[in-house]
N, C-alpha and C positions, 0 to 999 in steps of 0.2 A: 621426302627429304627430312632429315634430322633437324630439329629446332635447336636454336642456340641462345643461351642466356649469358649475359656478362655482368659482373658486379665491379663497379669502380670504387676501389677501397676495399680493405679486407680486415676491418676491425669487428667489435662485438655486434654491431648492427648487422653487418653482412653475415656473420656467423649464425645470429638467431633467425634471419630470414631463410638462409639456406637450410637450417634445421627444419623449419616449417615447411618448406617446399619438398624436402626429401621425405617428410613424413606421409606426404600425400600419395607416394608410390605412382608417380605419374609416368614411369617407364624411361627408357633412355633419352637423353638429350645431351647436348654439348654445353659444358659449363667452363667459363673463363673468369678467373679473378685477376684484376690488375691492382697492383700495390706499388706505391712510390717508394716505400721503404725496402729494406734488405730482406725482410721476412714477412709472412702472413699471420694474422691471428691476434696480434698483440694490441694494436690500435694505439693512437697517440696517447690517451690518458694513462696507458699501462706499460708502455715499453721502457726498457732500461736506458740510461742516458738522459732520456727525456724526463724521467722521474728519478729522484733520489731514493734509495732504498728505505729511508726513514719516512717517506710520504705514505700516509695511510689512505685507504679508500674509506668512503663514508657509507658503505653498504655492509650489512652483516652477512655472514656466509649463508644463512638460512634463506635471506632474500633474493639471493642470486638464482634465476632460473636454471635448473640442470640442463646440461647439454647431453653429451654422450654418457656422462655420470655426475653426480653431485660434487660440488667443490670439496666437502669434507671427506668424501669417499676417494677422490683423487689425491688428496693430502694424506690420507691413512696409508696409501700404497707407495708413497714416496720413501726413499731411504732416509736415514738420519742425516747422512752427508747432504743429501739434496735439500732438506729442510733447512740446514744451516746455511746453504747457499741462498735459500729464500728468506733468510732472517727470521725464522720462527723455530720453536722447538715442538716436539711432539706432544708436550703437555699443553701447549697453546691451541691445539686444534680443538675447535668448538663450533657448533653451528650458530652460536651467537657472537662469534669473535669478528673483529675487524682486521683485515690483513693489508700488508703493503700492497701498493699498486703494482709494483712489478710482480709480485706473487700471482695477482689475478691475471696479469698478461701472459705468464707461463701457463696457467690453467687455459686460458682461451687459445694459446698457441697449440697446446697438446689436444684440445678438444676439436679444434678445426681439423687437424691432420688426421685424427681418428675418424671424423666425419667425412672427409674427402676419400679415405681409403674405403670406407663403407659405401660411398657413392660409387666409386669405380667397380666395386664387386658387383653392384647392381646393374652395371652396364652404361653408367654415365660416363661420357668422355670429359675427362678433366684437364684443364690447362692452367697452371698457376704462373703468372708473369710478374716476378718481383723486379725491383728497380726500374719500373716502367710507369711513367706518368702520363696519364690521359689528359691531354691539352686541350682537346675540344670534343664536342659531341654534335652530330648533325642528324636530323630526321629525314629520312628519304621514303620513297614509295615503297621500297622493299625491306625497311628495317631501319635500324640505327647504325650510323657510321661513326666509329671512334677514331680520333687522331691520336696516335700513342707515340710517345718519345722515350725509348729505353735509355738507360744511363749509358752515355758515351756512344750512342748510335744515332741513326736517322729516324726521322718521324715516319711512321707507316699507318696505313688505314686498315681497319678491322670491322667487318659488318656483323651485326647481330639482330636476331628477332626481338629479343627483350633486353632492356638495359636497366639496371637498378644503380642510381648514383648514391652512394653511402660514403661520402667523403669526409664526414665527421666534422670536428672543431676546426676552425681556420686560425692558425697561429703562425707568425713568421718563424722561419728556421733560425734566423739570427735576431733575437729579441731586443738588442741594444741598437735602436734605430737612430738615435743621436747620442753623443758622449753622456754617459751616466743615466740615460733615459731608456727604460725597458718597456716594451709594449705588452709583455706578458712574463710570467714567472718561469716559462719553459723555454727551451730545455733547462732542467735543473743544473746540468753540466756548465752552463754559461752563468747562470746565477751564483754558483758557488765560487766563481772566479773574482766576485766583487770584494774589493778589500774592505777592511775594518773601517767604517765610517758612519756617519748619520745617514740613515736610509729611510725614505718615505715609501709607504706601501698603500695604494689606494685600494680599500676594500678591507673587509674583516671576516669574510666567510672562509670556506675550506680552501678556496684558491689563494686567498692571502695567507692563511695559515700554512699552505704548502710553500710559498715563498719564504715566510718566516722560518720555517723548519729547515729549508735548504740552506739558508743563510747561517742559521744557528750551528748546524753540524759542520760547517766549513770553518766556523770560528770558535769551536768549543765542543762540548759533548753533554748529553743528558745522562745522568746516573742517579742511582738510588742511595740515599743516605742511610744512616745506621737505623733509622726508624721506618725504613722502606719507603719514604717519600721521594718522589721525583725531583731532582734539582738540576740546575744548569751550571756547568763549570766552564767559564770563558777560557779561551787558550791564551797563550802568552801574547803580549803586545796587542791586545784588543780593547783597551781602555775606551777607545773612540767608537767602538761598535755599539750602535744603539739603533732599534726599529721603531717607527711610528706608523701604526695603522690608521688611515684616515677613513672615518665611517660617518656617513650622513647622520645616522642615529647615535653613533658613539656606543655600538654594542658589539659584544662577541656572540657568536652562534651558541645556542644551548647544547647541553650534552645529549646523546642518544638517549631515548626513553624506551622503556619496555612496553610491548604491545604483542597481541596474539598474531601469529602468522599461520595459515593465510588470513587475510582480513575478514572480520565479521561483517555480515551484510548490513547496509544501511536500511532503515526503515522509511524514512520521509524524504530526504534529499537524495532521490535515486536516479539513475539514468532515465528511466521512464518518465520521472517527474520533469526533469529539465527538458527532455525532448518535447514534452507536452507544452511546456512554457514557450519554447522557441516556436511551436506551431501555432499556439493560440493567443499569445500576448508578446508579440516580437517587440513592441514599442518600449515596454518597460519591464523587459524580462530580467535584467540584472537586479533590480530591486525585489522582484517576486522570488528570484533565486535566492537572494539574500534572506528572505523571509523563511524559506525551506531550510536553509543553512541554520538560522536560529532556532527553528523548531527542532532540528536534529540534534543540535548542540545542547539544548535544554533537556531533551529526552535522554541524552547520554550522560550529562553531568548537571542535575538540577542545582546542586549547591553552587556550582561555578556560575550558573546562569543568574541565580539571585545575587550573587556577590558582586557581579558586574553590571546588574540592572539590564541584562540582555533584552528583556521584552521590549523596552522603550527606546532602544538604540537604533540610530540609522547605521547604514554600512560605514560611513565615514567616521561616526562617533565611535563605533566599536573597534574599528581597525587603529584608530589614534589611541584609544584606551589600551588596546592590547599590549602596546609598547611602553606606555606611560610610566609604569612603576619600574620597570628596568631602566628606562632612560634617567630616571631620578636617582638611581643608585650608581655607585662605582662599578664599571664593568667587570673588573676582577674580583670584587667582593661578591657580586652577583653570580659570576661564573663558579666561584668556589662553593657558594651555597647550592646552586643548581646542580652541580656536580654530585656534591653529597646526597642530595635528594634522589638523583637518577640512580646512583649506586645503590642505595638502600631499596628502591623499588626493583631494581634488576634482582637483587639477592632474594627479595620476596615474591618475585613474579607479579608484581602489582602494576596495573595499568591506570594511568590518570586518564578518566573518562574524557575530558574536554580536549586533551591533546591528540587522543586517538581518534575522536570524532572529526577534528579538523584534518588529520592525516588522510582518513578515508574519503574525505569529501573533495580533495583538491582535484583529482581526476574526473570527478562528476562535474564539478562546476566548469572544468575546462571545455566540456562539450558545448558550453554557452558561447565561447569566445568568437568563433566565425560569424555569429549572427549579429553580434554587437556592432552598433554604429561607432563612429570615431569618438563621439562624446563619451559614451559609456565605456568603450575601450580604454580611454584615458583614465576614467574613475576606476575602473577595474584595475589598471595597471598600477595606479598610484596608491590605492588604499587596499583593495581585497588581495591582490597578488602578494604583496609583501608578507601578509599574515600566513598565507599558505607556504610560501618559500621558507619562512623562518620556521614553521612547524616541521616540514618534511626535510630540511637540509640541516638537521642537527648533525653533530660531528662525534667521532668516537672519544670515549672517555680519555684516552690517551693524549688526544689532541689538545683537550682543555688542560690536562696536567702539564703539558709542555708549554702552553702559553702562560699558565700560572707561574711555572718554574722560571721562564724568562722574564716575567715582570718582577718576580722577587729577586732576580739577579740583577735587576736594574737595566736590563736589555731591550724591553718592550713596553710601549705605552699604546693605548688607543685614544685618538683625538676626535671629537664630534665636530663635524664642519657644516652640518645642516645642508641647505639647499644654495645658499648664496656664497659660493666660493669659487675660486678659479685656480687652475693648475697651468702655470706657464712653463713649457718645456723648450722654448726657444730663446731663453734668456742667455746671456753671455756666459754665465757659469755652466758647469756640467750639471746634469740632473735636472731639478725642476724647482720652481719657486711657488710656494702656496700663498695665495692672496685671500685673506680672511679677515673681516671686521677691520679693515684698514691696516692690518699688519701684513708683512711679508716674512715668509720663513723659507729659507733656502735648504734644500736636501740635496747634497752632492750625487746621491743616487736616488732614482725614484722608479718605482715599478708598478706598473698598471696590474692589479690583480682582482678585478670585479668579475671575472668570468666571461664566458662567451656572451655576446650580445646578438640580438637579431639583425640580421643584414638585409638590404633591399636587393632587388634584382640586378641593379648596376654592378654589385660585387659578385655576382655569379660567375664562377670560373669557367664556364663553357660558353663563349660568345656567340656561337652560332645559334644555340637555342634561344638566346636573347634576340638576335636579329631576326629569327624565324617567327618571333612572336609567341613562341611556345612557353618560355619563361618570362613572366611579368608580374609587376607588383599588384598586390590587392589595391583596387581602386579606392580613393577617398570616398567616404559616404557623403550624402549631400548635407548632413548636419555639420560637417567639418567647416563649412563656410570658408572664410578667407584665411583662417589660421592654418598653420602648417600641419598636416595630418600625421598621425603617429605611424611609425613603421609597423606594417601588419605582415611583412614578408611576401613571398611570392604566392600565386594562385595555385592551390592544389586541392583535390577533393579528399573525402575521408579514407580513400584507398591509396592516397599519396601519388596520384596520377596528376601531372600538370594539366590544368584545364585549358584545352585549346581545340578548335575545330580542324586544326591543321596537323593533327598527329593522332593515329589510332590509340584508343584507349589504354591498351596493354603494352604498348610499345616501350613506355618509359615511366619510371617510378623515381620520385626524388625523396630520398631520406637524408639529404645533407642538412645536418642540423641547424646551422645558422639561418637557413633560408625558409625553414618551416616553424621556427620558434614563436613567430607572431601568431600563428593559428593555434599552435601547441605549446604554450608558454612553460609547461612543466615536463618536457620530454627529455631533459638531461639526466641520463642514468641508465644502468644496465636493464633495469625492469622496463623501461620505456623502449629500449632496443628490442627486447623480447616481444613486446606488444606490437610495435610497428612491424617487426619481422613476421609475427603471426598473420597479420593482415595482408603484407605483400607477398609472403610465401603462399598463402592460399590463392591470392590473385594470379600469380605466376602458374600455379599449379592448374587452376581452372583454364588459364590461357593455353597451355601445352595441351591439356585434354581437349579443348575445342578444335585444335588444330590437327587432331588425328582421331575425328569421330568414328567409332566402330572399326578402326582399322588394327589389324594384327601387325605389331611392330617387330621386325626380325631382330635377333640378338645383334649388338653392335660390339665390335672388338675393342676392348678397353684400351685406352691410351695412356701411357704412364705420365704421371704429373711430374713437372719439375719443381717439386715443393721445396720451398726454402724455409 
C-alpha cells in the first residue's frame, strides 16, 4: 500500500522539510498539503496584505538556504517589470542585500511549486488543499486522522501515515481585540487604517519596527534629500501622529554587521563540548557552558575580552555589562554611531571578532536548554538569552535609517520602562494606559509588538492530541519549588516527535513554532526552518524506507495537484 504524508501549514518550514524529504529519493508516496490561506508557499511572515511592501526581512540573501535555486539566481531571471512589482531594481540584486518580506514570499511560492512539479515527475502523488483549515488531529492505531474544514464547506476526515504540524506563528486574524488595542502589528493592512494620533508600541525589535514602518508609510513617506540622506516627510493633517516604543532596556536593535558566510568553525564552545557537559556535569552545566563561552570569546577577540574584564565576570555580570554602555546613551545617538560603524565594516569586509563569536555560539549553547532545571532556565532566559538575541537579531541598515528619520521628524521616541511597569488595556479610554513610576500615560492606540512568545500545551490548537496525552507541557523540575515554573513548551525530542508511549514514534512531528520555543529559544527564522526541515525530512524518509524494506515499488500514476 502506498504510504501517505500530510503537512499542516505550507510556509517555509514545510518547504524546507519537503526539500529534505525529496532529496532522499524514497520512491513514490502520497503527499498532501493543507493550507488555511488561499495559496501555498508564502507563509505568514511573507505574504502580501499581512505585510506592507516597505517591511524588510532581517536575513541577507546569502544566508537564505537555496531551494530549487538560490534567491539571487531567481531574482536575476525575473523581468524588470516583475522586479518593480517586488519593489526592487535590478541594481539592488546582491547576495548581501536585505529584501522586502513580500519578495521572499514570492520566492518561496515559486520554489514550492517547482518542487511539487519535480515531485510529481518522480511519481509522488501530490494533493494541495488551500482554504482548508485543519481543526483537529487524532492519533489512531492505523495512523493520524485529521479533521479538515474547507472554506464554505463541511468538516471531513482524512487519514495519513505521517503528519507534520508546521502551523507557524500564531497571530489573530483581527489584531484589534479591544478598541484601539492591537495584539499584534499584523496584518499590516489593519495597522495602516489607524488614524494619526499618539500610538504606543510595546517592543523595539524588528517586530516593533515593522509596526512603526507600516504606520509611517500610511501617514507620510520616506524620501532621500539632496545629500542622499533618508528623511521622513509627514502627510497632510498628521501633526498628532507620534509613536513611542516601550522597551525594557530603552534600546533599538543594532545594525546588521559583516561576517563570513558560511560560519567559520568554533574551536572551544563546540557541539561536542556542550554535549559532554550535559553528560558529565548536569547540575551546573550552565555555568560551565558560560566558561566555554568566555574562552571562545577571548580567543576570537582578546582586545574585547581585556576591555570588559571577561576573565573575572560571572554570567550575570557579563550580560548586564553587555548592555550597560548602550543603556547609558541616547538610543538614537547610539544607533547612528553603530550604523556608521557597520557601514564602514561592510565596505571593508571587516568582521568584529566578538560579535561574530557570539553569533556562532547561540545555536551551540541552545543544545543545553532541554537539560537545564527551572532555576537555571530562568537564569538563562533573563541574562544569557538576551545577549544572543541582541547579537543575532540585528536589522537591515535601511531599517535603522528609517527609525532615525522618524525620530528626526519628531514622529518616534523610545521610552525605557524597565521591569516594574504595567499596561492596562481595559481602561474606559480606547487603547491602553501605561503605569510607570507612579505616572499614567494614555495611548489612544496601543500595539503589542514583542514578537512570538512561547505557548503552553493548553493553547495547542489540536484538542484531541492534548486529550490523548500526546501533547503535554514539559514538567516543572524539582528545583522549581513552590514558585511558578517558567514556560518550557511541549515535550518533544531532538527529532521533533511528541514524546508519548501512546503514539508510534514516526507518526507525528511538531514544528509549530510557539510550542517548541521553550526547548529551542532561537528557532525563529528561515535558517531554523531549514535546519528543522533537514531533521524531520530525514526522519520521514527513513520511516518511508522502513515501511517498504526490499520491496520493488511499481510506478504510480501521477495525480495532478490543484496547486494555488
